[in-house]
C-alpha positions as CSV (number, residue, x, y, z in Angstrom):
1,M,0.7,-21.6,12.1
2,M,-0.3,-18.8,9.8
3,P,1.3,-15.5,10.8
4,Y,-1.0,-12.7,12.2
5,R,-1.8,-10.5,9.1
6,L,-1.8,-6.8,9.9
7,G,-3.1,-4.8,7.0
8,L,-1.4,-1.4,6.9
9,T,-2.9,1.5,5.1
10,G,-3.1,5.3,5.0
11,S,-3.7,8.1,2.5
12,I,-0.9,9.9,0.7
13,G,1.4,11.9,3.0
14,M,0.1,10.2,6.2
15,G,3.4,8.4,7.0
16,K,2.6,4.9,5.9
17,S,6.0,4.1,4.3
18,T,7.8,5.4,7.4
19,T,5.5,3.3,9.7
20,A,6.1,0.2,7.5
21,A,9.9,0.8,7.9
22,L,9.4,1.0,11.7
23,F,7.8,-2.4,11.7
24,A,10.7,-3.7,9.6
25,Q,13.2,-2.3,12.1
26,E,11.4,-4.3,14.8
27,G,12.0,-7.5,12.8
28,I,8.5,-7.8,11.4
29,P,8.4,-8.8,7.7
30,V,6.7,-6.3,5.5
31,W,5.0,-6.9,2.2
32,D,4.6,-3.8,0.1
33,A,1.9,-3.8,-2.6
34,D,3.5,-0.9,-4.5
35,A,6.9,-2.7,-4.6
36,A,5.2,-5.8,-5.8
37,V,3.6,-3.8,-8.7
38,H,7.0,-2.3,-9.6
39,S,8.6,-5.7,-9.8
40,L,5.7,-7.0,-11.9
41,Y,6.2,-4.1,-14.4
42,A,10.0,-4.5,-14.4
43,A,11.9,-6.4,-17.1
44,G,11.0,-10.1,-16.7
45,G,8.0,-9.3,-14.5
46,A,4.9,-11.3,-14.8
47,A,2.8,-8.3,-15.9
48,V,5.0,-7.2,-18.8
49,A,3.6,-9.6,-21.4
50,P,-0.2,-9.3,-20.6
51,V,0.0,-5.5,-20.1
52,S,2.0,-4.9,-23.3
53,R,-0.7,-7.0,-25.2
54,L,-3.4,-4.8,-23.7
55,Y,-1.5,-1.5,-24.4
56,P,1.5,-2.0,-26.6
57,G,2.7,1.6,-26.2
58,A,3.5,0.9,-22.6
59,L,6.4,-1.5,-23.4
60,K,9.8,0.2,-23.2
61,A,13.1,-1.6,-22.9
62,D,11.3,-4.9,-22.0
63,A,9.5,-3.3,-19.1
64,I,6.2,-1.4,-18.6
65,D,6.6,2.3,-18.5
66,R,4.3,3.6,-15.7
67,T,4.3,7.1,-17.0
68,V,2.8,5.9,-20.3
69,L,0.2,3.9,-18.3
70,K,-0.7,7.0,-16.2
71,H,-1.3,9.0,-19.4
72,W,-3.4,6.2,-20.8
73,I,-5.5,6.0,-17.6
74,A,-6.0,9.7,-17.7
75,T,-7.3,9.7,-21.2
76,D,-9.3,6.4,-21.4
77,T,-12.0,5.8,-18.8
78,T,-11.9,2.0,-19.3
79,A,-8.1,1.8,-18.9
80,L,-7.8,1.4,-15.1
81,R,-10.4,-1.3,-14.9
82,R,-8.8,-3.3,-17.7
83,L,-5.4,-2.9,-16.2
84,E,-6.5,-3.9,-12.7
85,S,-8.1,-7.0,-14.1
86,I,-4.6,-8.1,-15.1
87,V,-2.5,-6.7,-12.3
88,H,-4.6,-7.4,-9.2
89,P,-4.5,-11.2,-9.5
90,L,-0.7,-11.1,-10.0
91,V,-0.3,-8.9,-6.9
92,A,-2.6,-11.3,-4.9
93,D,-0.3,-14.2,-6.0
94,D,2.8,-12.3,-4.9
95,R,1.2,-11.6,-1.5
96,A,0.2,-15.3,-1.2
97,V,3.8,-16.4,-1.9
98,F,5.1,-13.9,0.8
99,L,2.7,-15.3,3.4
100,S,3.6,-18.9,2.6
101,Q,7.3,-18.1,3.1
102,A,7.0,-15.9,6.2
103,R,8.7,-17.3,9.3
104,S,7.3,-14.8,11.8
105,D,4.4,-14.7,14.2
106,I,3.3,-11.3,12.7
107,V,3.5,-9.9,9.2
108,V,2.6,-6.4,7.9
109,L,0.9,-6.1,4.5
110,D,1.3,-2.5,3.3
111,I,-1.7,-2.0,0.9
112,P,-2.5,1.6,0.0
113,L,-6.1,0.8,-1.2
114,L,-6.8,-1.7,1.5
115,F,-10.4,-0.5,2.2
116,E,-11.1,0.8,-1.3
117,K,-10.5,-2.7,-2.7
118,G,-12.1,-4.7,0.1
119,T,-8.8,-6.5,1.0
120,E,-9.3,-5.8,4.7
121,S,-11.5,-9.0,4.9
122,E,-8.3,-11.0,4.3
123,M,-6.5,-9.5,7.4
124,D,-6.6,-10.4,11.0
125,A,-6.6,-6.7,11.9
126,T,-6.0,-3.4,10.1
127,L,-3.8,-0.4,11.0
128,L,-4.6,3.1,9.7
129,V,-1.7,5.5,9.7
130,T,-3.0,9.1,9.8
131,A,-2.1,12.7,10.5
132,P,-3.9,16.1,10.6
133,A,-4.9,17.3,7.1
134,T,-2.6,20.4,7.4
135,L,0.4,18.1,8.0
136,Q,-0.6,15.8,5.3
137,R,-0.9,18.6,2.8
138,A,2.5,20.1,3.8
139,R,4.2,16.7,3.4
140,V,2.7,16.0,0.0
141,M,3.2,19.5,-1.4
142,A,6.9,19.2,-0.4
143,R,7.4,16.3,-2.8
144,P,9.3,17.2,-6.0
145,G,7.0,18.0,-8.9
146,M,3.7,17.7,-6.9
147,T,1.0,20.1,-7.9
148,E,-2.3,21.0,-6.3
149,E,-4.1,19.3,-9.2
150,Q,-2.2,16.0,-8.7
151,F,-2.8,16.0,-5.0
152,A,-6.5,16.6,-5.5
153,A,-6.7,13.8,-8.1
154,I,-4.9,11.4,-5.7
155,L,-7.2,12.3,-2.8
156,A,-10.3,11.8,-5.1
157,R,-9.3,8.1,-5.6
158,Q,-8.8,7.5,-1.9
159,M,-11.4,6.9,0.7
160,P,-11.7,9.9,3.1
161,D,-9.6,9.6,6.2
162,A,-12.6,9.9,8.5
163,E,-14.2,6.8,6.9
164,K,-11.0,4.8,7.1
165,R,-10.9,5.7,10.8
166,S,-14.3,4.3,11.3
167,R,-13.4,1.0,9.6
168,T,-9.9,0.2,11.0
169,T,-8.9,-1.8,14.0
170,H,-5.9,0.3,15.1
171,I,-4.8,3.9,14.4
172,I,-1.3,5.4,14.6
173,E,-1.0,9.2,14.3
174,T,2.4,10.1,12.8
175,L,3.0,13.4,14.4
176,S,6.7,12.5,15.2
177,L,9.0,9.6,14.4
178,D,9.5,8.9,18.1
179,S,5.8,8.7,18.9
180,A,5.1,6.6,15.9
181,R,8.0,4.2,16.9
182,A,6.5,3.9,20.4
183,C,3.1,3.1,19.0
184,V,4.5,0.5,16.6
185,R,6.3,-1.3,19.5
186,A,3.2,-1.1,21.7
187,L,1.0,-2.6,18.9
188,I,3.4,-5.4,18.3
189,A,3.4,-6.2,22.1
190,H,-0.4,-6.0,22.1
191,I,-0.8,-8.4,19.2
192,R,1.6,-10.9,20.7
193,E,-0.2,-10.7,24.0
194,Y,-3.6,-11.2,22.2
195,R,-2.2,-14.2,20.2
196,D,-0.7,-15.9,23.3
197,A,-3.8,-15.4,25.4
């Protein structure tokens, strides 16, 4: 039986990574889209050869240098679309392998651009992790090297939180670790009750 696929998303600074870790602590396997991209770009990764053919300057020490890619994307309006045409199918393949090997009734698929890329259609349900805008800003601006300009640019690429709220199945507000953990446990119980009904 295919595991129940819960798509986890949330804008920067909303507590998505922390929430994913809470699911993992409850024994729920978590697939992380960002981690998949990192491994694809690492030495020996499936994206190294095609990306280095697309943009040879990105190849450093047999791996793809993400800083070089960011600069290229910032200076060439066609770069992101061309890069995504290579990387997205490889990420989808990685996710498919994870699902085929999962031995759990529920899995969490941590996908930052879940709604932006239309991937929610592949999920049984979606979970939006959110927090008030003031808390989000405080968390993001506390990150080393973060600037107002970078924060604004990241937000501009992400769907507004209000729109995500209107499209998701479940919402967890990450006001505190204890409340988020309680919500994660309640949601796991709810999904299992729903599946067994």
